[in-house]
N, C-alpha and C positions, 0 to 999 in steps of 0.2 A: 478016673485022674484025678490024685490026693493033692489038695494044697495044702500046703503048710503057713500058717499064718503067725507072724512073726509076733513073741512073746510083747503084752504092752509094757510098758516101762512101770517100774513101780514108781506110787507116787510118794514124792521127798515127803519126809517128815516134818511139819511146822516148826524150827525151831525156836527157843526160848525166844530170843529175841526180836524173830518175825511176830509171834502171840501178844509180846507185850507190845508192838509198832502198831499192831495191828488195833489193839486196842485202847491207843493213846490217839488212834486218828478216828477209833468209831466214840470216844469221849468229844476231840477237836467238833468234829461235824452235830453233836449234841447240844454241846454249849454254841456254837456256832447260831443253830435252829433258837435256843433259849434268847440269845443274845437281839437276833432279825428280830423276834415276836416282841422284846421288851422296846428295840427303837425305833418299830411301827406306830406303839402305845403312845411312848412320847412325843412321836410327830402329830398323832389325833389329841393329844392333849394339845401340844403348841397351837395347835386348828384353835382349840375353844377358848384359849390364852388369847387371843388375840379379838376373838369374838365376845368376850365377857365384859358384861354389861359395866362392869368398872374400870376397864379396858382403859389404859392413859390416849387422851384423844388431843387433836390440837394442834400448832404449829411445829411439836419437835418427832423428831422421826421416832420410832418404837421399839428406840434401844434403852437398855438399862444397864450399864457400867457398874453400876453395884451389885445389881444381881449375879449379871456374868461372873463380877471377881468373887462376891460368896457362891456362888458352886465351885466355880473352880477350884476355889482355897479347901475347901470342905473335901473335893474329893480329894486333891493331892495331900492333903494332910493325911485320909487314909489309905493311902497307896504305901507299896514299898517302898525305900530311898531310891532303890535302884531301878524304878520303873517310874516316877515321881512324870520326869519328862514324858514317857510315853504316856500315859493317863493327860498330862496336860494338853500334849496335842488332841488326845483322842477325843478329848472334851469340848475344847474350844469346835474341831470339826459340827458334834454333833450340839452343840448350842447353833449353830453357824447352820443347818440343817433345820433346827425347830425356825430358829428365827426367816427360813426363807420363806415357811410355812405361811407366814404374816406380809409380808412384805418383800421384793425383792431387793437384796443388799448391791449396791450401785458405789463402787469407790474408785474414784480416780486418784492418780498417785502421782507424783512432781519428784523430781531430781534433776541438779545441774547435769550432773555429769553420767551417763548412767540411767539405769532403774533397777538393775538387779537384785541390789539390797532392800529396797525402799518395796519392789515389788513383792521377794519374800517375806518379808516384814508384815507386809498388810495380808498376803495368804496367809502365811501361818495365823495371822488376827480374825479373818474373819471365814477362813476356810473354803474348800471348794465350791460352798454351794453359793459367795459370791462371785459378781463381773467385776473385772479389775481392768481400769481403763489406761491408758498412759493422758497424762496433761498436758498442753506445750510448753504451759508457764504456770507456775503458781496463781496470778489470779484467774486463770481461768479455772484449776483446782479450787482456788476459796469461790469462786461465783457460785462452781455447783454444789458448794455446803452448802453457801448460804439459800439456796434456790430451794431448799428442802428435796433435793433431787435424790440426796445419797451423804455420803459424807468422802472425806479428801484423806490423802498420806500425804505428808511434806516432806521433806527432806532441809536437814536446818544448812543452810551455805551462808555464808561471809559476802557471796556477792550478790545473795537473794534473800534481802530483811524481810520476807513476805509476812512476819510475824506481827512488822509493828501494824500492822493494817486490823488485828485480831482488835484492838482498841477501837476501829470505827465500824464494826459487826459484834451486837453484841449479841445476837444471835446465837452466833457463834460459839462453841465450848470446845478446849484441847479437853476428849477424852480419854487418850492412851498416848506411850510413849513407846519408842522401838529403839535397844542398844543396848549395850554393856554396860560398864560401869553410869552411865550417862545416854537419855537419849539422844538418836541426833535424827529422828524423824518424828511425827508426830501425826495423832490422828485428829481430825474437828470434823465436828459436825451439830446439827440446829439438836440436842439434847439437850432437855429439861435439866437444868444446875441442881435439879432435886435429886435426881439419878445418878449424876456421876459417881464416880466407886471415891472410896475414902483413900488419901493420900496425901502425896504432895500436891501444891497447889502451884502452879503455873500461874506465873504473871509477867508482864508488860510494864516496867515500873520507869520510872524519870531518875537518871542519878542513883545514886544509896538510897531508896527507898526506906525505911523505917518500920519493918513488919512487926515490932514488938521486942521487946529486952528476952536474950537468946535465944530467937530463933535462928534456925541454919538458913542459910541461901545460898545457892549452890548455880552460878553465871553460865547459863547455857549459849549466850550469842549478843552481840553490841551490836548498836549500829545510831550514830548520830546521837548521843546519848541519853539513850533508851536499853535498855537490857532486860532480856528473856531469862526467865530464873525460875528454878522449884526453892520452895519456900516450905518448910515442916513444921512453919504455924499457920494457924486456923485463919487464916487472912477470910472477911467476910466476904460474900459472894456479892454485893453490890458496890465493894471498895472499887472507886472509879480511876484511881492508877493503879491498878494493878489485875484485879482477878481475871482471868482467861478459860481456868479449866484445871485438869487435877490429871497426874500420873498412875495410877496406883503402884 
């Protein structure tokens, strides 16, 4: 009995597009390997930073907004303009995971009606490594930050002038703001004043406080004669009638 085998189909000749796609995927895989190696090396260095003999110690959180701002600005300045937003988001995550090797970042978020925007802003700022929790009221968020357990992100609201209490909590400092033209939420924590990023000073002052000739001032909120403002003058850190932090 003769068995006739069906002819095997001829292998299709790869097209030029297929070869290009295969080569591109191979290059992406190679770059992914390189990125993974570099990222893990960076995390190992972050471990060493936290254990360095001259690492910051004391009542402040191991946050360096000045260093973070400098790293972010350097990376964004080197990025292609059409990729700057992606680079900024990526480096926020990288810095966040590096910080997590030194301490668990806990963030209490408060907003009067819903927490979507405030939560989104906090997540973008501190990255996926941070643990975000909703605070029931602004006082609870401020207490959490004041105890040094983590930081708080609080929305600005005419109904809850929580920011007036910053003058009674000298250990707390505003170290970042979230919003488009002007901050609509602020991040506060026990941050070393010397580690605050350079930028507009955040002040809580009575009436029309004078911050010097030519000083630009933008009011963010008011309450019973007190004003929360951004000031572009170098308000002294120890000025009792105003300074509560900076927004880069």
